[in-house]
C-alpha positions in Angstrom: -34.6 -62.8 61.4 -34.4 -58.9 61.9 -33.5 -57.5 65.3 -35.8 -54.6 65.2 -39.0 -53.8 63.2 -40.1 -50.2 63.4 -43.7 -49.9 63.1 -44.8 -46.5 62.1 -41.4 -45.3 60.9 -41.8 -41.6 60.6 -39.3 -39.2 61.9 -38.6 -40.4 65.2 -38.9 -44.1 64.3 -36.6 -43.7 61.4 -34.1 -42.1 63.5 -34.0 -44.9 66.1 -34.2 -47.5 63.4 -31.3 -45.8 61.5 -29.1 -45.5 64.6 -29.8 -49.2 65.5 -28.8 -50.3 61.9 -25.6 -48.2 62.2 -24.8 -50.0 65.3 -24.9 -53.3 63.6 -28.5 -54.4 64.1 -30.8 -55.8 61.4 -33.7 -53.3 61.0 -36.9 -53.1 59.0 -38.9 -49.9 58.8 -42.6 -50.3 58.1 -45.0 -47.6 57.0 -48.4 -47.5 55.4 -47.3 -45.4 52.6 -44.7 -47.1 50.2 -42.8 -43.7 49.6 -40.2 -44.4 52.5 -39.5 -48.0 51.1 -39.1 -46.6 47.5 -36.9 -43.8 48.5 -34.8 -46.0 50.7 -34.4 -48.6 47.9 -33.6 -45.7 45.2 -30.7 -44.2 47.5 -29.4 -47.3 49.0 -30.3 -46.6 52.6 -31.8 -44.3 55.1 -30.4 -40.8 55.0 -29.6 -39.5 58.5 -28.7 -36.0 59.3 -27.1 -36.3 62.7 -24.7 -34.3 65.1 -22.0 -36.9 63.7 -22.6 -35.7 60.1 -24.6 -37.0 57.2 -24.8 -40.8 57.2 -26.4 -43.5 55.3 -28.0 -46.3 57.3 -28.4 -50.0 55.8 -32.1 -50.5 56.8 -34.8 -52.5 54.9 -38.1 -50.8 54.5 -41.6 -51.8 53.4 -45.3 -51.6 53.9 -47.3 -53.8 56.7 -47.9 -56.6 54.1 -44.1 -56.8 53.8 -43.2 -57.0 57.3 -40.7 -59.6 58.2 -40.3 -61.6 61.6 -38.2 -59.5 64.3 -37.0 -60.2 67.9 -38.1 -56.6 68.8 -41.2 -54.5 67.5 -41.1 -51.0 68.3 -44.6 -49.2 67.8 -44.5 -45.5 67.0 -47.6 -45.1 64.8 -50.1 -42.4 65.9 -52.5 -43.9 68.6 -55.6 -44.0 66.4 -53.7 -46.2 63.9 -52.1 -48.5 66.6 -54.5 -51.4 66.8 -55.0 -52.0 63.2 -51.2 -51.6 62.6 -50.4 -54.2 65.3 -53.0 -56.6 64.3 -51.7 -56.4 60.6 -48.3 -57.7 61.5 -48.6 -59.7 64.7 -49.1 -63.0 63.1 -45.7 -62.6 61.3 -43.9 -62.1 64.7 -42.3 -64.7 66.9 -44.2 -65.6 69.8 -41.4 -64.4 72.1 -41.1 -61.0 70.3 -40.7 -58.1 72.5 -43.1 -55.2 71.8 -42.0 -51.8 72.5 -44.1 -48.5 72.6 -42.5 -45.1 72.8 -45.7 -43.3 71.8 -47.0 -40.1 72.9 -50.0 -40.5 75.4 -51.0 -42.7 78.4 -52.0 -46.4 78.6 -50.1 -47.4 75.4 -48.4 -50.5 77.1 -51.6 -51.8 78.6 -53.4 -51.5 75.3 -50.6 -53.4 73.5 -51.0 -56.3 75.9 -54.8 -56.3 75.5 -54.5 -56.7 71.9 -51.7 -59.3 71.9 -52.7 -61.2 74.9 -51.7 -61.7 78.6 -48.3 -63.5 77.5 -47.1 -60.8 75.4 -43.5 -59.3 76.6 -44.3 -55.5 76.6 -41.8 -52.6 77.1 -43.3 -49.1 77.4 -41.6 -45.6 77.9 -41.5 -42.1 76.5 -38.8 -40.3 74.4 -37.8 -36.7 73.9 -35.8 -37.5 70.8 -36.1 -34.5 68.4 -36.6 -35.5 64.7 -37.6 -33.9 61.6 -38.6 -35.6 58.4 -36.9 -34.0 55.4 -38.3 -36.0 52.8 -39.2 -39.8 52.5 -36.2 -41.7 53.6 -34.3 -38.7 54.8 -34.7 -37.7 58.5 -32.6 -35.4 60.8 -32.0 -35.3 64.6 -29.7 -32.7 66.3 -29.2 -32.1 70.1 -29.3 -34.2 73.2 -32.4 -35.9 74.4 -33.4 -38.7 76.9 -35.6 -41.9 76.3 -36.8 -43.8 79.4 -38.3 -47.2 79.2 -39.4 -50.0 81.4 -41.2 -53.3 81.6 -45.0 -53.5 81.6 -44.8 -56.5 84.0 -41.8 -56.8 86.4 -41.2 -60.4 84.9 -39.8 -58.7 81.7 -37.3 -56.5 83.5 -34.2 -58.1 81.8 -35.8 -57.7 78.3 -36.4 -54.0 78.9 -32.8 -53.5 80.2 -31.6 -55.1 77.1 -33.7 -52.8 74.8 -32.1 -49.8 76.8 -28.5 -51.1 76.3 -29.2 -51.6 72.5 -30.4 -48.1 72.2 -27.5 -46.8 74.1 -25.0 -48.8 72.0 -26.8 -46.9 68.9 -25.9 -43.6 70.4 -29.3 -43.0 72.0 -29.4 -41.8 75.7 -31.8 -44.5 77.0 -32.6 -45.1 80.6 -34.1 -48.3 82.0 -36.6 -47.4 84.8 -38.8 -49.8 86.8 -41.2 -46.9 87.7 -41.7 -45.9 84.3 -45.2 -44.6 84.7 -43.8 -41.7 86.5 -41.8 -40.6 83.4 -44.8 -41.1 81.1 -47.0 -39.1 83.3 -44.5 -36.3 83.5 -44.5 -35.7 79.8 -48.2 -36.6 79.3 -49.2 -33.8 81.8 -47.3 -31.2 79.5 -48.9 -32.7 76.4 -52.3 -32.6 77.8 -51.9 -29.0 78.8 -50.3 -27.7 75.4 -51.3 -30.0 72.5 -55.3 -29.7 72.5 -55.1 -25.9 73.0 -52.7 -25.3 70.2 -54.8 -27.7 68.1 -58.2 -26.1 68.9 -57.0 -22.5 68.5 -54.7 -23.4 65.6 -52.0 -21.3 67.1 -48.5 -22.1 68.5 -47.3 -22.1 72.2 -46.6 -18.1 71.7 -50.3 -17.5 71.3 -51.0 -18.9 74.8 -48.0 -16.6 76.0 -49.6 -13.6 74.4 -53.0 -13.9 75.6 -53.9 -14.2 79.4 -56.7 -16.8 78.6 -54.1 -19.1 77.0 -51.5 -18.9 79.6 -54.2 -19.6 82.4 -56.0 -22.5 80.6 -52.6 -24.2 80.1 -51.7 -24.1 83.7 -55.0 -24.9 84.9 -54.6 -28.0 82.8 -51.4 -28.8 84.4 -52.8 -28.6 87.7 -55.8 -30.7 86.7 -54.0 -33.5 85.2 -51.3 -33.4 87.8 -54.0 -34.2 90.4 -55.3 -37.2 88.5 -51.8 -38.5 87.9 -50.9 -38.3 91.5 -54.2 -39.9 92.5 -53.4 -42.7 90.2 -50.1 -43.1 92.1 -47.6 -41.4 89.8 -44.9 -39.4 91.4 -44.3 -36.1 89.3 -42.7 -32.9 89.6 -45.6 -30.4 89.1 -43.5 -27.3 89.4 -41.1 -28.6 86.7 -44.0 -29.1 84.4 -45.3 -25.6 84.8 -41.9 -24.3 84.3 -41.7 -26.3 81.0 -44.9 -24.8 79.8 -43.7 -21.3 80.4 -40.3 -22.3 78.7 -42.3 -23.6 75.8 -44.5 -20.5 75.4 -41.5 -18.2 75.4 -38.9 -20.1 73.5 -40.9 -22.2 71.0 -43.5 -19.7 70.0 -44.3 -21.0 66.7 -43.8 -24.7 67.3 -46.6 -26.9 65.8 -47.4 -29.7 68.1 -48.2 -33.0 66.6 -51.9 -32.6 67.5 -52.0 -29.2 65.6 -50.2 -30.9 62.6 -53.0 -33.5 62.7 -55.9 -31.1 62.8 -54.2 -29.1 59.8 -53.9 -32.1 57.8 -57.5 -33.2 58.7 -56.3 -36.3 60.4 -57.6 -37.9 63.6 -55.5 -36.9 66.7 -54.2 -38.4 69.8 -56.7 -36.8 72.1 -58.1 -40.1 73.4 -54.7 -41.1 74.6 -54.1 -37.8 76.4 -56.9 -35.8 77.7 -59.2 -38.4 77.0 -57.3 -41.0 79.2 -57.0 -38.4 81.9 -61.0 -37.9 81.9 -61.4 -41.9 81.9 -59.0 -42.1 84.8 -60.5 -39.4 86.7 -64.0 -41.1 86.3 -62.8 -44.3 87.7 -61.1 -42.5 90.7 -64.2 -40.6 91.6 -62.6 -37.3 90.6 -63.6 -34.4 88.2 -61.6 -33.3 85.5 -63.8 -30.9 83.5 -61.3 -29.1 81.8 -59.8 -32.2 80.3 -63.5 -33.4 79.4 -64.0 -30.1 77.7 -60.7 -30.5 75.6 -61.6 -33.9 74.8 -65.1 -33.1 73.5 -64.2 -30.1 71.5 -61.2 -32.0 69.8 -63.5 -34.8 68.9 -65.8 -32.2 67.2 -62.9 -30.6 65.5 -61.7 -34.0 64.0 -64.9 -34.3 62.5 -65.6 -30.8 61.0 -63.9 -31.7 57.6 -66.4 -34.5 57.0 -69.2 -32.3 58.1 -68.4 -29.5 55.6 -67.8 -32.0 52.9 -71.3 -33.3 53.5 -72.7 -30.0 52.4 -71.6 -30.6 48.8 -73.0 -34.2 48.8 -76.6 -32.8 50.2 -76.3 -30.0 47.4 -76.1 -32.6 44.7 -78.6 -35.2 46.1 
């Protein structure tokens, strides 16, 4: 049996899986596309460009139909693909498997438990791990970062702590945190402020810095999301998030957030797990979050624009 199955092994998942394999864990990478598995088979392993140098990690790889049982399943798909991905492999996993999500957004751990059942052992968290996909089966990660994780339910504290220990052994700075929702919200507030703005304007953070409307909207979104987070019981450092937004605008001017990359590639985005989740939480708390609701609605429309324009050609030939 494998120690870890990485479900949605893009750049981040491949870095984590590769490092775990180098530390002696049995790892399988799973992607919908067979390109990763084909490349890894051809080159005899996963190519990793790390601060330690260029390494070849002994991982297995395949598509969901080839998933093998594993003690731990790390979910790193895009949130719109999460449920079908989990359901596609769930019956192949042992009943006591530990399911882990380090995906962007909010509510990912609770959704995992909903799909798998109340007895599911779920660990959720957030990672700042930098990762670049250079080619199928070839990824790079440089610089320091931290990953925080904790159990969805207190009964699974020991399991969560063991996952963090495995990651540390693999060279990843991982911290086991019981109040993990604070860390998840801290990153999500930043993402809610910047990702949809960049996606809708098709500009980088530097665009927000250059125009007062962009800077103002970003900081107003921080305040609105932070208010919902705090009302939901999260303890976050709002001033630090405002500072991070300004830093991103000044020093990562041409960065393309994942949501912008999705829009440019005509893919569905993670808007429902970010601004959409905030809007839903605000409604449940009897609060208003009009800017997040607007980001949600506009992004949903933008996601469907390619299909709309494609329908023009179909109607012309009807």
